[in-house]
N, C-alpha and C positions, 0 to 999 in steps of 0.2 A: 271810610268806605260809608257809603249812602245807606240810612235804614231800609231794610228790606231786600237789599242786595246779597246779603250773608248766605242765603241758600245759595244763589247762582253762583257765588265765588266759590264754596267749599265743594259744588258738584264733580268737578274732573279733579279735586286734589287727591292726592295718594293717601291713605288712611294713615302712614307713618309719619306725615307730615303737621296731624292734629295737635293739638295742645292736649297733654296729656297722655300720648299713646307711644311710648315707648317700645323698643326693639321687640320685647317678649309679644307685648299686646298686639302690634303688629304682626308678627308671625300667626298667632292665634285667630286675626280677624281676618288674615289673608287664607288660613286652613278653612276657614268658614265662606269662602268666597268673597269675602268682602276687601275689594282692593280700593275704592274710590269712595269719595263723599255720597254720589250718587248710589254705590251700592249699599253704604250704611243707611240712608235714609229709607230703603226699602224693607229693613229691617223693624218690626215691632219693639216697642218698648219692653214689654214681656220676654221678649226672645233675647235683647242685649241684656237684660236685668239676668236673665237664667245663666248666660255664658260668662257675664264680665261683674255680676253682686251689684255692688253699689254703683260702681262706675258705670254699668248699662244706663241709667237715664243722663247721664252726662253727655255718651257718645249719642244716643237718641238726639239729644237737644242741640248738639253742634254740627251733627248733619244737616240740622234746619236752618242752621244761622244763629241759633239763639244761644248768646253767653251774657249770664246777669251777673256778672263779677263788675263789682263796680270800677269806674274809672277814676284813676288819680293821676290829674295831671300837674300836680305839684311832686311827683315823686322824683328823689333823684335820679338822674339820667347816669346809667354804668358805663355807656359806649357811645362813641358817633362815629359813622361811617357811610362810604360813598360806594355805590357801584355803578357801572356802564355796560351796554350789552352789546357787543359790535355788531356794526349791519352784516358781517360776513366774517366767519371764522378766521383764526388769523394763528399763522406757524411763524411768523417772523418775529423773533427775540425783538428787534427794536422797537414793531409797532406795538409788541403785547405791552412792554416796559413804559411806550408812552402813555398806553392806555392807564397803567397802573400810576404814573406819575400825575396824571391828570386828574384823578380820584383822590389819589393823596392831597391834591391842591385844593380840592374840596373839604377834607377834612381839616386840612390845616385853617382855611378860613373860617371854618365853624371854631375852631379854636381859638384863633384870634378873638372873632366876635364875642366870644363867653368869655374868657380869660381861662378857658381850662387845656389843662395838658394832662396827657396819660402815658403810662410806663410801657403798656403792653402795644404792639403794633401785632394787625394779624392782614395776612393778604389771603384772598380767596380767589380760584381761579376755577370755573364753571367750564367746562370741555366741552367739545360738539357732541359728546354721547351723552351729555347731563349729568356725567358722575363731577363730583366737585374734590376740589383738594385746598386745604388750608395750610398757611405756614406761619406759625406766631414766634414772636422773640418779647420776653418780659427785661425789660432794663433797669438798672438798680437808680435811673434816675429819670425824670418825665421829660418825655421829648420836648425839649426846648427850641426847635427851629423848624421851618418849612424843609431846610435841606437835610436836616437830620431825618425827618420825615421820610423823605426821598431815600436817604441812604438806607435807611433800616428796609423798606419796601424793595427797592430796588435787591438787595440781601435775599430778602423773602422770595421773590418771585424768581430769581435766579436759580434756588435750590430745586424747583421743579424743570430746569432747562436738562437736555433738551426737550421740548414739546412732542410728545408722543403722538398726538392728537391734536386739532383744530380747538384753540381756547373763543368761547363763545362770549363770556364775560370774566369781566375782574373786579375785585373790590379791594378795599382797604379801610380797617377801622382801628380806633383805638380804644381802651379800655384801662382800666385801673386810673381811671380818673381823680384831678385834683384841680382846684380852683387858686389859679396861682395870681401875682401882681404881674403888671407888665415886666419886671426884671427877671424873668426866669433864667434859672439855672443852666449853664450849658449843658447840653447832653454829655454824658459819658458812656461809652457805649460796654454795655458786661460782658 
């Protein structure tokens, strides 16, 4: 995000999506009539500190797009994922699976490029009503091929069938990463 754009970004963001705001704090904020970044920004530092103690100044700052935590570009990556939003909500399982396979291909391309493999596959589905469902499977060995990633992703998305409403977005991610050589072991499903 470009510098100076943080405040505009958080304006419509629900407070429950802010870093450091868990379910209990979100409920407390919402009980005070604070539902979005714009609502939070309207509060004074003193008000937030009174209601949230030492976290009050943090909420005051993030509502203004200010985050002074250091950026560490060399940190170890914990996962890799890809997602896509459909032009219209999908209900056809074949079309939904095609979307999942396409984003799984993006994830696998990253794996090939970096020599990384992961043991946990997660499929995310965002429904037409913006509710989200995720399904994950951790394997005994890292996923060793594109085909294996497809197989696990397909099983996970099929656990959400039949779709009870339209699907707006799908995503696939791989976590519990390891860096491997070119001759990765074959996948054994756990």
